Legacy VTK file of the C-alpha trace (Angstrom):
# vtk DataFile Version 3.0
C-alpha trace
ASCII
DATASET POLYDATA
POINTS 259 float
109.147 120.908 92.741
107.368 118.529 94.733
109.238 115.018 94.924
107.845 112.370 93.130
105.532 109.915 94.496
107.077 106.407 94.091
104.308 103.579 94.406
105.213 99.754 95.505
103.146 97.771 93.181
102.501 93.760 93.897
100.148 91.114 91.728
99.741 88.316 93.342
98.623 85.393 91.452
98.034 81.710 92.168
101.510 80.243 90.934
103.765 83.760 91.579
104.439 86.842 93.101
105.537 90.196 91.549
106.735 92.892 92.628
108.366 96.805 91.401
107.938 100.072 92.314
107.302 102.669 89.621
106.835 106.883 90.098
103.469 108.699 89.029
104.666 108.455 85.248
104.826 104.400 85.332
108.244 104.750 84.956
109.553 101.093 87.238
112.270 102.092 88.987
114.257 98.567 89.683
113.930 95.563 87.981
110.422 93.785 89.229
111.182 91.019 92.127
109.263 87.770 91.975
108.800 84.943 94.130
106.761 81.402 93.802
103.317 82.121 95.622
103.771 79.961 98.831
101.205 76.880 99.937
99.414 76.919 101.948
98.660 80.663 102.415
97.413 82.112 105.185
97.267 85.503 105.335
100.419 86.767 107.676
102.729 84.526 105.168
101.749 86.006 102.293
102.149 89.624 104.129
105.144 88.767 105.138
106.041 87.203 101.610
104.805 91.374 100.334
107.002 92.816 103.197
109.876 90.554 101.703
109.883 91.516 98.378
109.636 95.046 99.165
112.867 95.153 101.518
114.441 94.139 97.579
113.149 97.449 95.962
113.759 101.342 96.415
111.864 102.709 99.078
108.100 103.335 98.385
105.779 105.962 100.066
102.557 103.846 99.209
101.611 100.790 97.827
99.504 98.786 96.154
98.638 95.306 95.989
96.451 93.158 93.623
94.816 89.764 94.623
93.040 87.205 93.625
89.235 87.013 95.050
86.297 88.952 96.506
87.603 92.268 98.488
85.382 95.119 99.670
87.556 97.892 101.055
90.977 95.924 101.626
89.259 93.511 103.324
89.062 89.721 101.774
85.993 88.198 101.541
86.665 85.003 100.056
89.876 84.123 98.142
89.595 80.579 96.812
92.947 80.002 95.619
94.862 81.168 98.500
92.544 78.673 100.991
94.460 75.345 99.299
96.952 72.990 100.865
99.058 73.474 97.734
97.883 76.210 95.104
94.806 75.907 92.872
92.780 72.881 92.041
93.844 71.171 95.224
92.132 70.603 98.465
90.690 73.162 99.893
91.809 73.397 104.011
88.831 74.636 106.173
90.593 77.100 108.801
92.517 78.927 105.733
88.931 79.883 104.750
87.878 80.392 107.935
91.821 82.620 108.411
90.583 84.264 105.235
87.468 85.230 105.714
87.000 89.045 106.941
90.929 89.277 107.391
91.699 93.389 106.848
94.322 92.689 104.367
94.663 96.705 103.655
95.948 97.373 107.540
97.819 94.412 107.358
99.885 95.641 104.691
99.883 99.031 105.944
101.267 97.903 109.177
103.995 95.507 107.704
105.147 98.065 105.388
104.628 101.206 107.334
102.881 103.616 104.464
98.974 103.825 103.009
98.146 100.878 101.034
95.542 100.102 98.158
94.202 96.616 98.246
92.537 95.573 95.542
90.916 91.999 93.086
94.283 91.419 90.648
91.759 92.016 87.720
91.072 95.496 89.469
94.587 96.593 89.415
95.011 95.536 85.962
92.106 97.399 84.403
93.526 100.762 86.283
96.512 100.441 84.128
94.361 99.983 80.645
90.830 102.063 80.836
90.373 104.818 78.967
87.849 106.371 81.548
84.716 107.078 79.245
82.011 104.303 79.143
81.393 100.753 80.357
84.491 99.221 80.273
85.063 96.096 81.345
88.361 94.045 81.771
89.136 89.881 82.095
92.247 88.308 83.005
93.044 85.115 82.047
95.767 82.949 84.232
95.997 79.996 86.942
91.998 81.288 86.162
89.391 83.965 85.185
89.710 87.708 86.767
87.145 90.405 85.922
86.744 94.531 86.868
83.680 96.693 85.414
84.585 100.502 84.982
82.041 103.171 84.388
83.507 106.418 83.416
86.794 105.360 85.207
84.842 104.735 88.518
85.248 101.303 89.432
81.974 99.375 90.346
81.734 96.902 92.997
83.413 93.248 92.465
81.381 90.472 91.230
83.175 87.566 91.234
82.371 85.894 87.758
85.145 83.267 88.323
83.082 81.661 90.615
80.106 81.387 88.068
78.688 77.989 86.568
79.510 76.871 82.761
78.750 73.873 82.301
79.413 70.390 83.634
79.566 71.347 87.101
82.725 73.981 85.561
83.099 77.109 87.179
84.674 80.206 84.931
87.813 79.294 86.763
87.348 75.646 85.469
86.690 76.179 82.468
89.377 78.911 80.534
91.737 78.761 83.372
95.645 77.591 82.788
94.863 73.807 83.522
92.267 73.837 81.103
94.597 75.281 78.210
97.129 72.907 79.153
94.911 69.757 78.826
93.307 71.272 75.886
96.030 73.243 73.545
96.132 76.804 72.594
93.405 76.343 69.943
90.800 74.562 71.608
91.257 76.359 74.867
90.807 79.789 72.315
87.968 78.476 71.239
86.713 78.687 74.546
87.534 82.081 75.381
85.656 83.217 72.555
82.793 81.230 73.752
82.789 83.268 77.250
83.133 86.769 75.416
80.421 86.008 73.298
78.133 84.779 75.817
79.152 88.101 78.150
78.849 90.777 75.847
75.086 90.460 75.852
74.892 90.799 79.768
77.198 93.785 80.060
76.649 95.597 76.532
79.955 96.926 77.273
81.974 100.150 75.040
84.766 98.013 75.468
86.351 95.082 77.032
89.807 94.503 77.364
91.416 90.524 78.043
95.120 90.802 79.940
96.873 88.521 82.079
99.550 86.288 81.060
97.432 83.559 79.172
95.821 86.568 76.569
99.207 85.912 74.512
97.986 82.186 74.096
94.778 83.227 72.102
95.478 81.978 68.487
95.439 84.629 65.736
92.540 82.740 64.390
90.108 83.608 67.457
91.594 86.694 67.820
90.280 88.599 64.485
86.601 86.648 65.887
86.342 88.558 69.025
85.163 91.670 67.855
86.169 95.386 67.425
85.030 95.707 71.144
87.799 93.560 72.198
91.333 94.481 73.135
94.427 92.622 74.317
96.525 94.471 76.405
100.107 93.695 77.976
100.347 91.597 81.480
102.383 94.650 82.678
99.401 96.267 83.072
98.915 94.556 86.219
102.037 96.611 87.462
101.536 99.926 85.598
97.577 99.858 87.328
99.084 100.223 90.584
99.826 103.513 90.234
96.637 104.973 88.502
94.622 102.528 91.093
95.030 105.558 93.115
93.300 107.967 90.511
90.103 105.469 90.676
87.351 106.600 92.336
87.162 103.626 94.767
83.665 103.480 96.413
83.642 103.538 100.047
87.449 104.070 100.096
89.406 106.776 101.231
92.775 107.445 100.238
95.384 107.823 102.833
98.405 109.308 100.930
LINES 1 260
259 0 1 2 3 4 5 6 7 8 9 10 11 12 13 14 15 16 17 18 19 20 21 22 23 24 25 26 27 28 29 30 31 32 33 34 35 36 37 38 39 40 41 42 43 44 45 46 47 48 49 50 51 52 53 54 55 56 57 58 59 60 61 62 63 64 65 66 67 68 69 70 71 72 73 74 75 76 77 78 79 80 81 82 83 84 85 86 87 88 89 90 91 92 93 94 95 96 97 98 99 100 101 102 103 104 105 106 107 108 109 110 111 112 113 114 115 116 117 118 119 120 121 122 123 124 125 126 127 128 129 130 131 132 133 134 135 136 137 138 139 140 141 142 143 144 145 146 147 148 149 150 151 152 153 154 155 156 157 158 159 160 161 162 163 164 165 166 167 168 169 170 171 172 173 174 175 176 177 178 179 180 181 182 183 184 185 186 187 188 189 190 191 192 193 194 195 196 197 198 199 200 201 202 203 204 205 206 207 208 209 210 211 212 213 214 215 216 217 218 219 220 221 222 223 224 225 226 227 228 229 230 231 232 233 234 235 236 237 238 239 240 241 242 243 244 245 246 247 248 249 250 251 252 253 254 255 256 257 258
């Protein structure tokens, strides 16, 4: 019998990084390990943090890394959180913008871990853990900011960084329904903002199913949950880890899996 393939799944967020090792059925083979996202965060510091977490877990044969921002074929185009001095909503450091722009994160992870890797936007990995693979499926993740991904018949669409789109008062979606505003407004007011965003996106995408995940999806108050619509499903944050396995089954434009 062919031995089971173990996947190192790493979920990189604005405030924390967590990793686990799973088999092809999605069973976790060790308790997840976590680290606070260090800042300032040049690319190689993030790679070292991922390698340090991997050393605390059982050996795997491939890795999936989800991180915030715009990535194409494992190469970073932009990552707004990681170019700041002390984390989201702090000063952007021009030298970090230069370090991250065009950085081949996939190759760096593969070199550091000695195994094939996928590096995707974190919402894309999250979505891989929940989609049914039929119709137009959208996921938005609510956490430090807003993440998003689009799947058509199970095929990952090219990424659009919705988080950086303007909403109102000069705010981006990241600002408008990110963690900072949830803490400032309280869950009830913030939840109404989430509903406004869902209602605004619906006629743009005309999805078959919208999944709402991320750590703050559980903060949406019941009164708002009831009014989001039958085409909206709240999914657990654990999908970000399980998606690390299922991401290898996706058809990803321009990506050849090297396992």
